[in-house]
N, C-alpha and C positions, 0 to 999 in steps of 0.2 A: 136033447134040443130044448132050448129054453121056450117058454111061452111067449107068444107075440103080445106086445104092449099096445094096444090100439087106443086106449083111453089114458090120459095122464090126470090121474086123480091125487091131487095134494089137498089134504084135509084143510078146510078153512078159506081156501082160495080157489078161484076159477080162472081159467085162461081169459085174457082180454080179446084174443081172436084165435080161431082155429082154422088152419088150412087144410089141404088134403093130407099133409103128412105132419106139420109142425103145429104145436100149440105155443102161443106167444103170450107171456106175462109182462105186462108193463109195470115197471118198478120205478117210475118217475123219470130219472135222468138215464136209466139203463133198461134193457130188456132182457129177459130170460127166454132163450129160444130151445124148445124141447122137441126133438124128433121122435115121433112115435114110429110104430111098425106098420102103420096103415099104408096101404098100397092102392093106387088108383089106375084106372084104365078107361080110356074113352070117356074121360070127364066124369066118371063115377068112382066113389070110394068103395072098394069091395069088402064084403062081410069078414073075410079072413085077413089077418096081417101076415107078414113075413117076419118070423122071429129074428131079432138081432139087426133088422134093417136100419132102425134109427141110430143105433150105436155105430154100425158100419158107415153111414153117411156122416155122422158127426165127427167121428175118429179120422176118417180119411180127409175130410175137409181141414181138420187140424193139422194133419200131416202136411197138407199144401200150404196153409198158412204159415207153418214154421219153416218150410224148405224152399219157398219161392221169394226172392227178394222183392219182386214186382208186386207181391201181395201187400206189402206194406206201402201206406198205412191201411189198416183194416180195422173192423169193428170189435174184434174179439178182445175181452178182458181176461176171462178165465174159463176153463173147462173143469176146473177142480171143485167139486161140490162143496168142499170145505170153505171155499171162497164165497159161496152164496150167502145171501141174507136169509134169515129164517121167514118162513117155516121151511124153505126149500133145503137148507142145509141138514135138516133132520131126515131127509127121505133120499139117501144115496141108493137104496134099493131099487128106486124108480128112475132117478136122474143120472146115475153113473154112466159115463160114456156117451150119452145121448144129448147132453145139455151144454149151451154156451151162454155164459153172461156177457153181454154185448153193450157197447156204447149205443146211444140212440142217434140216428142220422136221419136226415131227410131223404127218404127214397126216391131216386130218379126213376120216372116211369117208362124206362126202356130196358129191355133184355139186351145185353151186348154178347151176341152170339159171334163166334170165330168158327170158321170151317176149314179144315185142312183137307177134307175128302168129300167127294160129291155123293151125297146121301140124303135120305129123307125130303123135306120140302124143297131143298136146294136142287136135288136131283129132278123132281117134278117140274121146277120152274126152267131149269136148264134145257130139258127136252122141248119146251114151248119156244123159247126165244135164245138160247145160248147165253142167257144172263142169269144171275142170282143176286137179287137185292140191288140191282143197279151195277153190278161187276160183270163186265164182259169177260167170258171165258173162251179158251181155245175150242175150236171145232173138233169133233171126233172123240169127246170123252165118253167113257161108259160108267154105269153105275158103280160107285164105290171107288172110283179112280182117285189117286192122290192129285191134289191141285199144284200148279206150278209154285204158287205161293199161298199161304193162308190168307183167306179174305174175311173182312168184318162185315157182318150181315145183321144189323139190328133188328129188333122186333118190338111191337108194342106189348106192354104188360097187360094182361087180361086176367081179372079175378074169376071169370067165369068163361068157359069155352076155350078156344085155342088163340094163342098169340098170333099176331099178324105181321108178317115181314114188311119192313119199311127200307127205304133208302137212307144214306147218310144225311142228305139234305133234309129228309123229313125229320130225322132225330134231331137236327140242329134246332128246327122250329119248336120242338118238344122241350129240350133241355138246355138249349143255348150253345153258343159257338165254342167257347173254350172248354165248357164241360164236355161237349161231344168230342172234341179232339183229344182231350185228356183220357176220357173213358175208352175211345178207340185205340190209342197208343198203349194204354195199360193192358187192355184185352188181348191185343196182339202179342205183347211182350210175355204175358202170363201163358198164353197158349204155346208160344214157341219154346219157352223154358220147360213147361209141364210135358209137352209132347216129346221133347228130346229125353227127358228124365224117364217117361213112362215107356218109350221104345226100347231103351236099355234093359228094361225089366220085362220086355215080351208084350207090352200092351200099346196098341195104336189108339190115340185119341183122335177120333174122326172129327168130332166137333164138341163144342161145349158152350155154355153160356155163363156169363158173370152178371152180378148186379152191383150198382154203386149207390152211395149216398153222399150228402154233403153234411159235413160236421165242422163247425167253426170256419166255414168258407174253404174248407179242403175237400177233395174227393176222396172217399174212403171206400174200400171193398167191403161188401156186406153178403149176408146169407151164406149158404153152403158154396163150396167151389169144388169143381172137378171130381164129381162123384157119378156113379152110375145112374142117378136120378137127373143130373143136370148136363150129362156128357153121353157121347156115343163111344163106348170102349169096345175095341175088337182085338182078337188075338193076332199078333205078329205072325205066329207059326201057322194059323189057319187062314189067313188073309188071301182072297182070290178076287181081284176086280172082275166086274162084268155081271155081277149078281148082288143080292142083299147078303150082308155078313151076319154071323152069329154074334150077338152083343152080350156083354156082361150086365145085363138089367132085367127088367120084367118082361123079356121077350116071351118066356114060357107062359106067362100069364095071358100075354095079348093072343099068342098062338092058340091056347086053350079056348078062349073066349071066341075067336074066329071059328075054331073046329066045331064048337057046339052051336054055331050060327046065332049067338045073342045079337038082338037087333040094336044093342047099344042104348037102350032106353032104360031108366030105372025101373025097378031096383035090379041091381046086378046080381048074377047068380053066385052061389057059393063055389069056392075053389076046392077041389080034391086035395088031399094031404100030399099026393105026390107032386103036384104042381107047385104047391107052396114050398115043399122041401127042394125041389129043383131050383126054383128062384132064389131061395135063401143060399144054397151052394154056390150059384152064379155070382151073387153079390160078394160071397165070401171069397171066392176065387180072385176077383178084381182086388179087394182089399189086401190079400195076402200077397199078390204079385206086385202091387205098387208100394206098399208100405215095407214089405219084407218081414212082417210080423203077423202073429196069430191074434185075433180078437180076444181081449180079456173082459170077461163078464164080472159083473159085481159078484162078490161072494162074501 
């Protein structure tokens, strides 16, 4: 198993910004997005990373960018390190498989969430008022039920803490009318196409989120798309409504932290090797099932 890369150390240059997973290098008209193997839970970055996670997220995103017509236009220029400017081009051992050279767009401050199944915060809200972000749903649904139609449930983007679900009308006030209409339409089309493709391969996409930006007056798809970090993936074979489902993501990490009764206040505890490896294998399972390929590491 490869070592986890939790720091992106490129000699002579520092990231312009570092998030929970990605380091961003501002190159003027372009950005270099590098996905580390860091993993967060309950708003804290954990001491151990998940080996290959950054490569899985980036390569899976690239698969979707290449295979979904509704993904265009998007911000990706190249994922080939040979196309990157120096000094990045000289460090494929760090950047291979986990980096995207992208056009710089004006980020829209709304997460475009699409739900095809009733889970997470959507299930919580449904139990209170039979609504999810302004969408009235049928009575009698149970946790993890498939919805009659996918619904668009936007959320505010938060740099710290949790995103907050909002209605479409509230989204219009934030981003504008035509922008909101196009982002909603693109998001629903992307979800329907991806969900159909994934289900043929044994994976349910219960919900997912997209991000968009504006470049030269045009709405472009940005960031990662349809990965275990931005989506809820379930197994078709194991799907059983009426309860939570086993997801292809960091569920093993969350379950471990709950088991040891961590109070969710920093600093977070260390992760045992067993939990790290189980999480890595779950990410790899999702990658293999959806792309039909094995992950290729730099050699």
